[in-house]
TORRO-552175 format. One line per 8 residues: number of its first residue (from 1); for each residue z, x, y of C-alpha. Coordinates in nm, 4 decimals. Layout:
residues N
NUM = Z X Y | ...
END
This chain:
residues 710
1 = 16.1330 3.3352 13.7916 | 16.0737 3.5944 13.5202 | 16.3832 3.5241 13.3130 | 16.4769 3.2336 13.0953 | 16.8255 3.1510 13.2166 | 17.0424 2.8830 13.0614 | 17.3988 2.8365 12.9459 | 17.4357 2.8459 12.5724
9 = 17.7499 2.8635 12.3599 | 17.7431 3.0654 12.0445 | 17.9136 2.7708 11.8736 | 17.6676 2.6288 11.6191 | 17.9113 2.3839 11.4640 | 17.7207 2.0864 11.6037 | 17.3982 2.1961 11.4360 | 17.3147 1.9980 11.1252
17 = 17.0618 2.1894 10.9178 | 16.8521 1.9976 10.6744 | 17.0541 2.1726 10.4033 | 17.3507 1.9424 10.4631 | 17.1701 1.6795 10.2566 | 17.2776 1.7765 9.9048 | 17.0087 1.5517 9.7544 | 16.7439 1.7987 9.8658
25 = 16.6107 2.0690 9.6375 | 16.7152 2.4143 9.7603 | 16.4357 2.6360 9.8900 | 16.6111 2.9311 9.7270 | 16.8771 2.9184 9.4565 | 17.0209 3.2389 9.3116 | 17.2552 3.2001 9.0154 | 17.4648 3.4862 8.8700
33 = 17.2002 3.7440 8.9577 | 17.2363 4.0935 8.8099 | 16.9978 4.3737 8.9120 | 17.0105 4.7274 8.7728 | 16.8140 5.0442 8.8304 | 16.7361 5.2611 8.5289 | 16.7354 5.6368 8.5918 | 16.7815 5.9485 8.3794
41 = 17.1584 5.9193 8.4047 | 17.1382 5.5663 8.2650 | 17.1753 5.2150 8.4030 | 17.3047 5.1763 8.7596 | 17.4155 4.8183 8.8328 | 17.3225 4.7436 9.1964 | 17.3857 4.3669 9.2165 | 17.6293 4.1769 8.9944
49 = 17.7176 3.8123 8.9531 | 17.5516 3.7218 9.2838 | 17.4932 3.3575 9.3682 | 17.3746 3.1848 9.6837 | 17.1741 2.8851 9.7917 | 16.9447 2.8284 10.0925 | 16.8563 2.4683 10.1734 | 16.5471 2.3484 10.3659
57 = 16.5708 2.4400 10.7353 | 16.8866 2.6461 10.6784 | 16.9545 3.0081 10.7743 | 17.1801 3.2107 10.5443 | 17.3274 3.5367 10.6729 | 17.3850 3.8261 10.4328 | 17.6224 4.0975 10.5575 | 17.7963 4.4072 10.4240
65 = 17.8007 4.7872 10.4382 | 17.5080 5.0106 10.3427 | 17.4772 5.0284 9.9657 | 17.6370 4.6901 9.9021 | 17.3135 4.5411 9.7630 | 17.1853 4.3244 10.0516 | 16.8315 4.4646 10.0554 | 16.8230 4.4772 9.6743
73 = 16.8757 4.0999 9.6676 | 16.5807 4.0533 9.9060 | 16.3605 4.2866 9.7003 | 16.4650 4.1002 9.3876 | 16.3443 3.7755 9.5429 | 16.0120 3.9415 9.6268 | 16.0004 4.1103 9.2818 | 15.9409 4.4392 9.4628
81 = 16.1937 4.6695 9.2939 | 15.9569 4.9404 9.1720 | 15.9400 5.0695 8.8176 | 16.3116 5.1408 8.7877 | 16.4560 4.8139 8.9166 | 16.5011 4.5206 8.6820 | 16.6723 4.1821 8.6828 | 16.9072 4.2026 8.3833
89 = 17.0869 3.8716 8.4214 | 17.0854 3.5398 8.6044 | 16.7880 3.3789 8.7734 | 16.6204 3.3138 9.1068 | 16.4665 2.9735 9.1688 | 16.2175 2.8980 9.4439 | 16.1827 2.5266 9.5157 | 16.3423 2.4537 9.1781
97 = 16.1169 2.6836 8.9739 | 16.2547 2.9893 8.7959 | 16.0624 3.2844 8.9404 | 16.1293 3.4808 8.6215 | 15.9017 3.2410 8.4352 | 15.6146 3.2767 8.6834 | 15.3096 3.4854 8.6020 | 15.2111 3.7865 8.8111
105 = 14.9292 3.5810 8.9623 | 15.1736 3.3074 9.0676 | 15.4123 3.5623 9.2197 | 15.1263 3.7245 9.4134 | 15.0261 3.3873 9.5531 | 15.3833 3.3301 9.6750 | 15.4318 3.6686 9.8434 | 15.3149 3.6641 10.2022
113 = 15.2264 3.2974 10.1675 | 15.5264 3.0832 10.0744 | 15.7753 3.3711 10.0950 | 15.7401 3.6275 10.3755 | 15.9506 3.9294 10.4629 | 16.0163 4.1110 10.7909 | 16.1417 4.4671 10.7530 | 16.3664 4.6729 10.9792
121 = 16.0963 4.9155 11.0934 | 15.7838 4.7308 11.2174 | 15.5518 5.0268 11.1586 | 15.6367 5.0087 10.7870 | 15.4427 4.6796 10.7833 | 15.1528 4.7801 11.0099 | 14.8519 4.9953 10.9218 | 14.8164 5.2545 11.2013
129 = 14.4416 5.2881 11.1328 | 14.3619 4.9155 11.1722 | 14.3544 4.7054 11.4861 | 14.6255 4.4443 11.5170 | 14.3818 4.1530 11.5095 | 14.2275 4.2561 11.1801 | 14.5671 4.2932 11.0167 | 14.6753 3.9472 11.1339
137 = 14.3512 3.7814 11.0328 | 14.3818 3.9133 10.6777 | 14.6803 3.6850 10.6112 | 14.5085 3.3422 10.6346 | 14.1783 3.4825 10.5058 | 14.3361 3.6197 10.1862 | 14.5981 3.3523 10.1186 | 14.4102 3.0426 10.2361
145 = 14.0458 3.1464 10.2344 | 13.9962 3.0515 10.6008 | 13.6889 3.1634 10.7921 | 13.6918 3.4675 11.0172 | 13.6665 3.2510 11.3308 | 13.9542 3.0233 11.2279 | 14.1677 3.3235 11.1315 | 14.1046 3.4779 11.4739
153 = 14.1981 3.1571 11.6564 | 14.5158 3.1107 11.4536 | 14.6193 3.4735 11.5032 | 14.5550 3.4511 11.8776 | 14.7567 3.1296 11.9034 | 15.0516 3.2781 11.7138 | 15.0556 3.5919 11.9305 | 15.0877 3.3561 12.2249
161 = 15.3675 3.1696 12.0419 | 15.5644 3.4936 11.9958 | 15.5293 3.5474 12.3724 | 15.3129 3.8567 12.3764 | 15.1372 3.9164 12.7096 | 14.7563 3.9075 12.6986 | 14.7152 3.8208 12.3266 | 14.3414 3.9001 12.3329
169 = 14.4136 4.2569 12.4433 | 14.6828 4.2963 12.1761 | 14.4392 4.1736 11.9097 | 14.2031 4.4582 11.9942 | 14.4766 4.7242 12.0181 | 14.6034 4.9656 11.7541 | 14.9769 4.9498 11.6666 | 15.0550 5.2798 11.8417
177 = 14.9243 5.1397 12.1703 | 15.2037 4.8833 12.2023 | 15.5828 4.9071 12.2330 | 15.8360 4.8755 11.9504 | 15.9442 4.5286 12.0621 | 15.5821 4.4136 12.0696 | 15.5214 4.5639 11.7248 | 15.8129 4.3632 11.5858
185 = 15.6744 4.0446 11.7446 | 15.3402 4.1146 11.5714 | 15.5159 4.1550 11.2360 | 15.6951 3.8220 11.2966 | 15.3618 3.6582 11.3787 | 15.2132 3.8074 11.0625 | 15.5019 3.6706 10.8527 | 15.4684 3.3221 11.0055
193 = 15.0889 3.2975 10.9937 | 15.0959 3.1496 10.6440 | 15.3670 2.8995 10.7418 | 15.6122 3.0206 10.4749 | 15.8876 2.8061 10.3289 | 16.1226 3.1063 10.3137 | 16.1474 3.4003 10.5541 | 16.3443 3.7108 10.4528
201 = 16.4585 3.9256 10.7467 | 16.5980 4.2694 10.6603 | 16.7709 4.4099 10.9730 | 16.4715 4.3033 11.1899 | 16.6270 4.4048 11.5234 | 16.8292 4.7191 11.4427 | 16.5672 4.9580 11.5834 | 16.5233 4.7597 11.9076
209 = 16.6887 4.7705 12.2479 | 16.9611 4.5130 12.2997 | 16.7554 4.3152 12.5538 | 16.4509 4.3179 12.3231 | 16.6783 4.2189 12.0350 | 16.7986 3.9166 12.2330 | 16.4397 3.8051 12.2887 | 16.3443 3.8548 11.9233
217 = 16.6495 3.6626 11.7991 | 16.5772 3.3761 12.0385 | 16.2155 3.3762 11.9254 | 16.3058 3.3669 11.5542 | 16.5454 3.0766 11.6116 | 16.2893 2.8763 11.8096 | 16.0053 2.9334 11.5636 | 16.2230 2.8536 11.2622
225 = 16.3342 2.5297 11.4276 | 15.9750 2.4321 11.5096 | 15.8343 2.5167 11.1664 | 16.1345 2.4179 10.9537 | 16.1268 2.7569 10.7820 | 16.4370 2.8544 10.5840 | 16.5669 3.2067 10.6382 | 16.7736 3.4729 10.4660
233 = 16.8932 3.6980 10.7510 | 17.0215 4.0398 10.6382 | 17.2273 4.2206 10.9007 | 17.5362 4.4370 10.9531 | 17.5826 4.2781 11.2980 | 17.8336 3.9946 11.2689 | 17.7574 3.8805 11.6242 | 17.3916 3.8241 11.5343
241 = 17.4942 3.6331 11.2234 | 17.7086 3.3998 11.4347 | 17.4238 3.3377 11.6801 | 17.1516 3.2772 11.4218 | 17.2958 3.1503 11.0935 | 17.4341 2.8260 10.9507 | 17.5999 2.9886 10.6503 | 17.7109 3.3411 10.5604
249 = 17.7543 3.5451 10.2430 | 17.9560 3.8675 10.2640 | 17.8675 4.1360 10.0075 | 18.0692 4.4337 9.8874 | 17.9729 4.6847 9.6175 | 17.7027 4.4662 9.4638 | 17.8988 4.1416 9.4676 | 17.9318 3.8413 9.6946
257 = 18.2992 3.8422 9.8011 | 18.3012 3.5464 10.0411 | 18.0618 3.2697 10.1332 | 18.0720 2.9533 10.3392 | 17.9749 2.7919 10.6669 | 17.9663 3.0470 10.9472 | 18.2559 2.8924 11.1386 | 18.4682 2.8525 10.8262
265 = 18.4320 3.2208 10.7404 | 18.4660 3.3503 11.0980 | 18.7701 3.1376 11.1853 | 18.9407 3.1217 10.8445 | 18.8277 3.4291 10.6509 | 18.9779 3.4442 10.3042 | 18.8831 3.7864 10.1687 | 19.0485 4.1144 10.2751
273 = 18.7089 4.2865 10.3064 | 18.5793 4.0246 10.5500 | 18.8989 4.0631 10.7490 | 18.8553 4.4413 10.7429 | 18.5058 4.4104 10.8887 | 18.6341 4.2029 11.1804 | 18.9194 4.4468 11.2462 | 18.6594 4.7266 11.2676
281 = 18.4470 4.5818 11.5468 | 18.5347 4.5912 11.9192 | 18.5681 4.2211 11.9976 | 18.6764 4.1098 12.3472 | 19.0459 4.1873 12.3768 | 19.0282 4.5155 12.1851 | 19.1777 4.8049 12.3826 | 19.1576 5.1705 12.2856
289 = 19.5183 5.2302 12.3935 | 19.7125 4.9101 12.3208 | 19.4949 4.7353 12.0592 | 19.2812 4.9985 11.8853 | 19.0343 4.9255 11.6076 | 19.1482 4.9445 11.2459 | 18.8979 5.1114 11.0144 | 18.8778 5.0188 10.6465
297 = 19.0293 5.3130 10.4570 | 18.8342 5.4948 10.1856 | 18.4704 5.4511 10.0960 | 18.2399 5.2185 9.9067 | 18.2755 5.3090 9.5355 | 17.9812 5.4581 9.3509 | 17.8296 5.2182 9.0930 | 17.9641 5.4351 8.8072
305 = 18.3159 5.4435 8.9571 | 18.3815 5.0744 9.0159 | 18.7258 4.9561 8.9059 | 18.7808 4.7114 8.6207 | 18.8851 4.4238 8.8443 | 18.8379 4.3836 9.2198 | 18.5812 4.6313 9.3555 | 18.7571 4.6285 9.6925
313 = 19.0977 4.6937 9.5338 | 19.1249 5.0697 9.6090 | 19.0740 4.9978 9.9824 | 19.2681 4.6710 10.0058 | 19.6097 4.6535 10.1807 | 19.7062 4.3569 9.9586 | 19.6188 4.5185 9.6242 | 19.8457 4.4607 9.3232
321 = 19.7468 4.6443 9.0073 | 19.8710 4.3838 8.7600 | 19.6773 4.1053 8.9325 | 19.3752 4.2645 9.0987 | 19.2752 4.5074 8.8226 | 19.3476 4.3001 8.5133 | 18.9864 4.1975 8.4569 | 18.6631 4.0750 8.6144
329 = 18.7176 3.8440 8.9131 | 18.5052 3.5373 8.9786 | 18.4521 3.3499 9.3035 | 18.7403 3.1128 9.3826 | 18.7191 2.7927 9.5882 | 18.9146 2.7935 9.9154 | 19.1448 2.4910 9.9340 | 19.0333 2.2179 10.1699
337 = 18.6957 2.3664 10.2642 | 18.3773 2.2562 10.0928 | 18.1510 2.5371 9.9786 | 18.3880 2.8082 10.1136 | 18.4527 3.0557 9.8314 | 18.6168 3.3961 9.7962 | 18.6321 3.6615 9.5230 | 19.0061 3.7131 9.5654
345 = 19.2933 3.6093 9.3367 | 19.5563 3.6372 9.6117 | 19.4111 3.3873 9.8607 | 19.7336 3.1856 9.8723 | 19.9657 3.4900 9.8772 | 19.8290 3.6635 10.1875 | 19.9351 3.5857 10.5455 | 19.5875 3.5656 10.6966
353 = 19.7204 3.5330 11.0517 | 19.9280 3.8523 11.0382 | 19.8207 4.1308 11.2740 | 19.7153 4.4549 11.1022 | 19.9155 4.7690 11.1679 | 19.7556 4.9464 11.4605 | 19.8245 5.3065 11.5686 | 19.9443 5.2486 11.9244
361 = 19.8562 5.5268 12.1671 | 20.1818 5.6418 12.3267 | 20.0240 5.8909 12.5688 | 19.6909 5.7560 12.7024 | 19.4643 6.0143 12.8631 | 19.4836 6.0187 13.2415 | 19.1652 6.1366 13.4202 | 19.2136 6.4693 13.5981
369 = 18.9992 6.6769 13.8304 | 18.6207 6.6384 13.8496 | 18.4617 6.8495 13.5729 | 18.0995 6.7400 13.6020 | 17.9388 6.6610 13.9377 | 17.5776 6.5380 13.9527 | 17.4325 6.4970 14.3033 | 17.0873 6.3489 14.3765
377 = 16.9439 6.4764 14.0488 | 16.5702 6.4308 14.0031 | 16.3695 6.5178 13.6955 | 15.9922 6.4804 13.7081 | 15.7359 6.5715 13.4443 | 15.3753 6.6536 13.5218 | 15.1393 6.5359 13.2485 | 14.7638 6.5113 13.2110
385 = 14.5641 6.2355 13.0465 | 14.4180 6.4932 12.8064 | 14.6799 6.7656 12.8292 | 14.6112 6.9036 12.4808 | 14.2655 7.0195 12.5872 | 14.3476 7.0841 12.9530 | 14.1534 6.7908 13.0925 | 14.2248 6.4711 13.2809
393 = 14.4009 6.3865 13.6041 | 14.7612 6.4953 13.6340 | 15.0255 6.2242 13.6637 | 15.3939 6.2461 13.7457 | 15.6586 6.0897 13.5229 | 15.9756 6.0180 13.7216 | 16.2317 6.0278 13.4414 | 16.5392 6.0620 13.6659
401 = 16.5434 5.9541 14.0306 | 16.8349 6.0485 14.2613 | 17.1082 6.0380 13.9964 | 17.4569 6.0772 14.1439 | 17.7698 6.0552 13.9292 | 18.0967 6.2336 13.8553 | 18.3009 6.2727 13.5374 | 18.6639 6.3835 13.5317
409 = 18.8776 6.5643 13.2797 | 18.9826 6.3374 12.9868 | 18.7516 6.0626 13.1153 | 18.4882 5.8753 12.9146 | 18.1837 5.7819 13.1208 | 17.9359 5.5543 12.9412 | 17.5670 5.5641 13.0302 | 17.3832 5.2487 12.9266
417 = 17.0310 5.1132 12.9550 | 16.7143 5.0425 12.7580 | 16.4943 5.3050 12.5961 | 16.2945 5.4828 12.8643 | 16.5583 5.4415 13.1362 | 16.6283 5.8165 13.1580 | 16.9580 5.8472 12.9648 | 16.8354 6.1164 12.7249
425 = 16.6552 6.3079 13.0009 | 16.9831 6.3295 13.1910 | 17.1532 6.4590 12.8748 | 16.8824 6.7250 12.8304 | 16.9374 6.8529 13.1841 | 17.3129 6.8742 13.1258 | 17.2565 7.0679 12.8016 | 17.0010 7.3032 12.9590
433 = 16.7136 7.1775 12.7420 | 16.5443 7.0780 13.0692 | 16.5968 7.1977 13.4253 | 16.6293 6.9726 13.7291 | 16.3326 6.9152 13.9599 | 16.5711 6.8626 14.2507 | 16.9397 6.8023 14.3156 | 17.2479 6.9753 14.1862
441 = 17.4536 6.9653 13.8638 | 17.7886 7.1436 13.8758 | 18.0145 7.2145 13.5790 | 18.3453 7.3115 13.7340 | 18.2280 7.5635 13.9907 | 17.9081 7.6672 13.8065 | 17.5660 7.5258 13.9041 | 17.3924 7.4488 13.5727
449 = 17.1177 7.2073 13.6795 | 16.8518 7.4759 13.7266 | 16.9627 7.7066 13.4455 | 16.7817 7.6858 13.1129 | 17.0003 7.6992 12.8010 | 16.8545 8.0414 12.7106 | 16.9726 8.1780 13.0464 | 17.3218 8.0272 13.0331
457 = 17.6243 8.2335 12.9402 | 17.7807 8.1800 12.5985 | 18.0833 8.0246 12.7676 | 17.8668 7.7739 12.9573 | 17.6712 7.6772 12.6443 | 17.9970 7.6242 12.4543 | 18.1332 7.4163 12.7443 | 17.8666 7.1441 12.7114
465 = 17.8091 7.0235 12.3554 | 17.6473 6.7208 12.1951 | 17.7120 6.4740 11.9134 | 17.3741 6.3397 11.8053 | 17.2791 5.9887 11.6983 | 17.1578 6.0597 11.3466 | 17.3997 6.2649 11.1349 | 17.1359 6.3035 10.8631
473 = 16.9077 6.5171 11.0805 | 17.1655 6.7486 11.2373 | 17.2809 6.9436 10.9313 | 17.0847 7.2114 10.7453 | 17.0440 7.0793 10.3885 | 17.0326 7.4349 10.2484 | 17.3726 7.5515 10.3752 | 17.7255 7.4403 10.2990
481 = 17.9230 7.2436 10.5543 | 18.1717 7.5264 10.6084 | 17.9059 7.7906 10.6675 | 17.7391 7.5760 10.9335 | 18.0657 7.5387 11.1254 | 18.1342 7.9132 11.0917 | 17.7873 7.9890 11.2293 | 17.8692 7.7759 11.5360
489 = 18.1893 7.9761 11.5886 | 17.9921 8.3015 11.5574 | 17.7389 8.1869 11.8166 | 18.0180 8.1083 12.0604 | 18.2001 8.4403 11.9932 | 18.5079 8.2551 11.8744 | 18.7332 8.4372 11.6287 | 18.8006 8.8075 11.5725
497 = 18.6792 8.8267 11.2135 | 18.5169 8.6278 10.9364 | 18.8585 8.5405 10.7950 | 18.9711 8.4190 11.1368 | 18.6608 8.2001 11.1665 | 18.7138 8.0592 10.8163 | 19.0650 7.9575 10.9144 | 18.9369 7.7988 11.2363
505 = 18.6696 7.6163 11.0355 | 18.9340 7.4733 10.8027 | 19.1396 7.3605 11.1014 | 18.8310 7.1853 11.2413 | 18.7964 6.9991 10.9103 | 19.1620 6.8994 10.9509 | 19.0838 6.7863 11.3049 | 18.8098 6.5471 11.1885
513 = 19.0260 6.4344 10.8944 | 18.8139 6.5700 10.6106 | 18.9576 6.7517 10.3066 | 18.9339 7.1296 10.3272 | 18.7487 7.1243 9.9942 | 18.4508 6.9811 10.1841 | 18.3844 7.3296 10.3246 | 18.1951 7.4154 10.0051
521 = 17.9985 7.0919 9.9879 | 17.6318 7.0569 10.0744 | 17.5262 6.7876 10.3274 | 17.3612 6.5794 10.0534 | 17.7060 6.5379 9.8945 | 17.8459 6.3657 10.2041 | 17.8242 6.0061 10.3228 | 17.6808 5.9168 10.6638
529 = 18.0266 5.8872 10.8194 | 18.1355 6.2219 10.6728 | 17.8227 6.3904 10.8080 | 17.8939 6.2524 11.1527 | 18.2487 6.3905 11.1317 | 18.0964 6.7343 11.0630 | 17.8770 6.6816 11.3710 | 18.1929 6.6102 11.5732
537 = 18.3628 6.9219 11.4300 | 18.0701 7.1405 11.5358 | 18.0609 6.9864 11.8832 | 18.4316 7.0620 11.9365 | 18.4181 7.4070 11.7727 | 18.3541 7.5828 12.1051 | 18.6379 7.3963 12.2808 | 18.3897 7.2234 12.5161
545 = 18.4796 7.0841 12.8555 | 18.2059 6.8168 12.8290 | 18.0774 6.6428 12.5146 | 17.7599 6.4352 12.5389 | 17.7717 6.1716 12.2637 | 17.4226 6.0219 12.2231 | 17.4566 5.6933 12.0301 | 17.7053 5.8666 11.7954
553 = 17.7972 5.5569 11.5938 | 17.4840 5.3388 11.6056 | 17.3493 5.4725 11.2725 | 17.6796 5.4084 11.0913 | 17.8257 5.1101 10.9100 | 18.0697 4.8873 11.0972 | 18.3849 5.0210 10.9277 | 18.2639 5.3826 10.9589
561 = 18.1846 5.3212 11.3283 | 18.5475 5.2289 11.3861 | 18.6756 5.5431 11.2127 | 18.4399 5.7779 11.4029 | 18.5090 5.6034 11.7359 | 18.8848 5.6384 11.6893 | 18.8370 6.0018 11.5846 | 18.6437 6.0810 11.9038
569 = 18.9128 5.9166 12.1155 | 19.1954 6.1001 11.9385 | 19.0296 6.4434 11.9695 | 18.9415 6.3764 12.3337 | 19.3029 6.2914 12.4168 | 19.4290 6.6096 12.2506 | 19.1637 6.8429 12.3976 | 19.1390 6.6654 12.7385
577 = 18.7615 6.6707 12.7003 | 18.5243 6.4872 12.9320 | 18.2882 6.2621 12.7379 | 17.9521 6.1178 12.8380 | 17.8933 5.8339 12.5938 | 17.5266 5.7278 12.5810 | 17.4815 5.3867 12.4228 | 17.3016 5.0534 12.4335
585 = 17.5914 4.8753 12.2568 | 17.7999 4.7297 12.5368 | 18.0666 4.6064 12.2950 | 18.1466 4.9674 12.2022 | 18.1118 5.0702 12.5679 | 18.3620 4.8068 12.6807 | 18.6106 4.9415 12.4269 | 18.5663 5.3168 12.4703
593 = 18.4654 5.3790 12.8348 | 18.6765 5.4331 13.1455 | 18.3725 5.4071 13.3729 | 18.0188 5.2810 13.3144 | 17.6851 5.3920 13.4608 | 17.3954 5.1456 13.4202 | 17.0467 5.3014 13.4342 | 16.7063 5.1382 13.4675
601 = 16.3736 5.3202 13.4964 | 16.5318 5.6484 13.6076 | 16.7674 5.4915 13.8654 | 17.1382 5.4181 13.8521 | 17.1432 5.0484 13.9437 | 17.5189 5.0009 13.9055 | 17.8275 5.2090 13.8321 | 18.2000 5.1526 13.8422
609 = 18.5091 5.1142 13.6258 | 18.4649 4.9271 13.2986 | 18.6504 4.6286 13.4451 | 18.4131 4.6290 13.7440 | 18.1018 4.6338 13.5277 | 18.2160 4.3583 13.2898 | 18.3228 4.1137 13.5617 | 18.1069 3.9551 13.8346
617 = 17.9472 4.0399 14.0653 | 17.6874 4.2180 13.8552 | 17.3534 4.3778 13.9180 | 17.0967 4.1322 13.7706 | 17.0046 4.3929 13.5081 | 17.3687 4.4443 13.4078 | 17.4038 4.0677 13.3793 | 17.1089 4.0585 13.1368
625 = 17.2547 4.3449 12.9316 | 17.5899 4.1664 12.9039 | 17.4187 3.8442 12.8011 | 17.2353 4.0276 12.5231 | 17.5564 4.1432 12.3483 | 17.6002 3.9560 12.0179 | 17.9740 3.8775 11.9963 | 18.1333 3.7862 11.6633
633 = 18.3849 3.5440 11.8144 | 18.3491 3.1674 11.7869 | 18.5642 3.1147 12.0991 | 18.3122 3.2964 12.3215 | 18.0569 3.1123 12.5330 | 17.7760 3.3157 12.6894 | 17.5263 3.2613 12.9634 | 17.1958 3.3167 12.7883
641 = 16.9430 3.5384 12.9661 | 16.6273 3.6697 12.8022 | 16.4296 3.9264 13.0008 | 16.0553 3.8712 12.9969 | 15.8169 4.1646 12.9664 | 15.8789 4.5312 12.8909 | 16.0327 4.8049 13.0993 | 15.7529 4.9487 13.3199
649 = 15.6166 5.2975 13.2602 | 15.7918 5.5828 13.4409 | 15.4402 5.7168 13.5035 | 15.3556 5.4104 13.7102 | 15.6834 5.2575 13.8350 | 15.6773 4.9440 14.0509 | 15.7208 4.9680 14.4255 | 16.0484 4.8652 14.5833
657 = 16.3325 4.7805 14.3461 | 16.2660 4.9242 13.9981 | 16.3880 4.5999 13.8359 | 16.1885 4.3572 14.0514 | 15.9144 4.2944 13.7895 | 16.1686 4.1380 13.5500 | 16.4358 4.0060 13.7876 | 16.5117 3.6343 13.7908
665 = 16.6780 3.6538 14.1347 | 16.3844 3.8025 14.3266 | 16.2879 3.4663 14.4758 | 16.6325 3.4417 14.6398 | 16.5682 3.7453 14.8610 | 16.3882 3.6822 15.1922 | 16.0253 3.7911 15.2146 | 15.8904 4.0506 14.9748
673 = 16.1773 4.2910 15.0313 | 16.2319 4.3519 14.6577 | 15.8675 4.4537 14.6151 | 15.8506 4.6707 14.9268 | 16.1784 4.8546 14.9657 | 16.4082 5.0443 14.7297 | 16.7601 4.9019 14.7716 | 17.0263 5.1348 14.9088
681 = 17.3489 5.2004 14.7201 | 17.6129 4.9480 14.8266 | 17.9872 4.9879 14.7811 | 18.1258 4.6570 14.6520 | 18.4727 4.8012 14.6034 | 18.6332 5.1397 14.5526 | 18.3923 5.3232 14.3224 | 18.1882 5.0126 14.2363
689 = 17.8324 5.0805 14.3539 | 17.5301 4.8543 14.3128 | 17.1633 4.9021 14.4032 | 17.0388 4.5511 14.4889 | 16.8954 4.3468 14.7790 | 17.0940 4.0299 14.6973 | 17.3240 3.9154 14.9754 | 17.6992 3.9589 14.9431
697 = 17.7394 3.5818 14.9405 | 17.5002 3.5513 14.6454 | 17.6710 3.8307 14.4548 | 18.0120 3.6730 14.5173 | 17.8812 3.3429 14.3771 | 17.7874 3.4990 14.0412 | 17.9602 3.3429 13.7410 | 18.0939 3.5346 13.4392
705 = 17.8405 3.5946 13.1613 | 18.1115 3.5736 12.8947 | 18.3872 3.3103 12.8907 | 18.6343 3.1820 12.6330 | 18.6910 2.8313 12.5043 | 19.0418 2.8909 12.3772
END
């Protein structure tokens, strides 16, 4: 069996980290830390009055929006703040010693040895010009003076410990020759080679697929337990924090606003910002029509514009000027809970169990006629081993293989799967950036599958638009926001004059709930969420029939995700637009989608209504995807499935079932059927189709991946 399959609750309340023994010396103790950056405009306070403690064997989670100071705290611990960053108050102690009193030589000996850090992007830590083995071997050779042979043996053993296939081959490979998930495992091995006392993890899984993320998280937990390493885990993903951490500290605008044991904070949160974060994420039970998400209003204040009292005050529904803005606010103890603290003066005045006001949808969108019809679509690429110079044998990459799906008016169809499964290739064919190798794609009554975007009519181009993943790369930095929307209207021949287009542009800003004054702003003057709203405005400028949203909220903060998600839903309901929502985040998919299409290695392995996909029976791959969702709910119990190995290359796909190389159920199918024969599409119920050789009896016996304790 190629999968590790076991039942595991996310409840960690029975765990007793070594940190529970108060007699022990903390590995890390931060007391009233203040960090500022000094620029031409003056001093910018980035972290203020921040305190936290990490005990031996304990994992502390650090969460908050971008710009709240999480990474600055980690860089302060490493003393890696550049020339402009400086600790202006408080202290950081490592194993009882004040790091501010250490010499540069002592700090250098700690970095990479006793204190290691894993960054978000693995290639930021790897030298592309050096083989992996040499980079790993440097760690024990430099920090411990070990011999070359011993360093090689230790590196090889640790690559095996982080579950990399063929460690000897990986040692002799360059970083670009291995996948992103494997690169991150190498960085983890590098960080653990010196057996550090403290491991800092700064969003270590954000850039990875959800199934790879599940494997990395499991690996980190196992290795930390074996080695006794303490960890500071920085993440915006509350589900990951629940699965990995013993304690949590929530940060907002440079300050810690709540801290305590994970279950205390998750079940009995006592700061309005923490509560706002939870209201912004699509937990089980959220419904886009009857129980929509509630975004935190406003934005994170700039360091120069922080209020006198509570930094969260301008965005807080419980704000009272005379109390909350009278002066600086310190952390307050929460009654009856040891070590649970909150930076809120109104803890005892707020009804923490009250439901927030939610905008109930009175007229949910009802799917209409089929707008987009994809039948047996195939997209192959012909590539050569040395295509740049015209040499080498030609190979065929089967990016899409017999894709069949339909999308109706006002319907949201989610397309999910790992990187390399063919989601983006399908989107390119729909947009005319690629043409189909075979099959048919019909938009209304127009065949668009074999028509390049340059050959499409203006009306057809306007009818299929896209919201891209990264809002930072989709706007021209040299032109104002308004002019870029007007240019889109000009391209689509919308409006009779410049004045008419200006008025339409202003109405589009109204549509995405941005002030009209933003028309004159440059992209650099906008936040990430505001830029994505401009991306939405441009996509809807041509009154499209189909909008392809490619990971439109994955690059945004949790609270901004909620606002943009609700915006997309609201505009879709009004315009009756069909939406293809490409994502790897099944929590968002469960909330936003009417139907779900699961892709693997160019094939659709399962599709059906959202209820069909999230309830057994599942395709084994869908089951693994569902298991990999980190859920920020202590009442949830999950079956834990970690897929072994990487997704095969589309240039050399396996025979038979595309998933058979990683499937844990293959042994339950008679003979070698999974390896020999591609499964046919099977109708499990009306519209629920699965591509799998498992018997109906076995599928019917499948248990839910996600269940609830209360």
